[in-house]
N, C-alpha and C positions, 0 to 999 in steps of 0.2 A: 504494500500500500504506500509505503514511504517513497518508493521509486516512482509510482504513478504521479504523486504530487511534484516530485522533482522534475519529471518529464513534462508535466503540464506547465510548470513554472518556466522551464527552458523554452518550450514551444511558445508560450505567451510572450516571453521576452523577445523572441526573434520575430514575432508577428507585429509587435508594437513598434510603429515607426516614430522617430523623433520629429518634432516640428521645429524648424528654424525660423524665427520671426525677426525681421529686421526692417528698420526704416532708414532709407538712404537719403540724406539731406544734402541737396546740391545748391551751392550759391556761387560756384566758380564761373568765371567768365572766359576761361581758357578752353576753347572749342576742342582742341586735341585731347586735353585731359578729360573733358566730359565724355568724348567719344570712347576713350579707353575705359572709363569707369562704367559706362553703359554696357560695353562688351563684357567687362569683368562681372557685372551683376548677372548677366545671362550665363556665363561660364560657371559661376558659383552655384546658381540654381541647378544647372545640369549635374554638377558634381554631387550636390546634396541628393537630388532625385535618383541618380545612378546608384547611390548607396542604399536606396530604399526608404529614404526619409522624405519629409515634405518641407518645401520652402514657401513661406508666406511673407512676401516682400511688398513694401510700399516705397515709392520714390516721391519725396517732396522737393519742389523746385521753387526757388525764390532768388531775389537779387539778380545778378548778372547771368544766371543760368536760364532764365525764362525765355529769352529769344529763341531757344531751341524748339519750343513748342508752338511757335507761330507758323501759320501756313505760308507766310511771306517773309521768312527769316532772312532771305537773301537781300532784303531792303534794309535790314536793321543790324546785320552783323558785317564786320569788315570783310572785304573781298577775299583776303587771304584765309579767312575762317569758314567760308561758305562750304567747301568740300567736307571739312571735319564736322560742321554743324549738320549737314545733310546726312552723313553716316551716323552721327549720334542720334538724330531723329529717327532713322530707320531702326537702329537698335532699340530705341525707346518704344517705337510702334510695335515691334515684335514682342518685347517684354509685356506690353499692355494687352495686345490683342491675341497673342498666341500663348503667352505664359501666365496670364492672369495677374500681373503686377498692377497694383493700383497706383496711378500717377496723379499727384495733387500739385496744383500751381497756386501761388499766392496772388490774390487779386491786387494787393497793394504793389507788388513787384511788377505785375502786368501794367498797371497804371504808370509806374515810374519809368517803365521801358517803352511807354506809348504803344502798347499792344492792346487792341480792342478784344473784348471777350469773344466776339464773333470770329476773330482771326485765330483762335486757339484750336488746336487739333481736337477732334470730337471725343477721343478717348480720355482726354485730360479732364479731371474734376477741378473746378475752380473753388477755392475757399477764401473767405475774407482775410485770414491770417494763417499762413502755413506753420508758424511757430506753435500755435495752439494745437494744430493737428499733430505735429511732431511730439509735443509734450504728452498729448493724449495717448499716442502709440507707445511712447516710453513707459507711461504709467500702466499700460496694458501688457507690459513684458517684452516689448520689442527692443532689440538692441539698436543703438544709434550708430550709424556709419556716416561720417561727414565727408563731403567733397568740397574743399575750399580753394 
């Protein structure tokens, strides 16, 4: 009987997947850095999922990071940054639409970057203040990962 309990415990332990919860907070204005971080979020998710665990990720965008989510970013980013911004936006689109990552943008940062809410990509949730969202996720057990 003792062996049955040990066997059941071992079986339950292998069937129980860990959940990795993280909020990635981006305020960087460096298009190449943002691009590499968006790629890295996807790679990290894949590694977690390949091990049988679950990744529950959120990305909050504010400050100089928000031009990336504009439908017309090529008018608001420097010409030298357009290619990196385009690639970052593609990585972000895949994370949101194919991988289930929630993307949140700060309305105050949109306003300070002269981006109309109608110009924001459809998969992006706009919040009045992304700091409040980030704090809420942290209070709910999400690890904070910052991109500055």
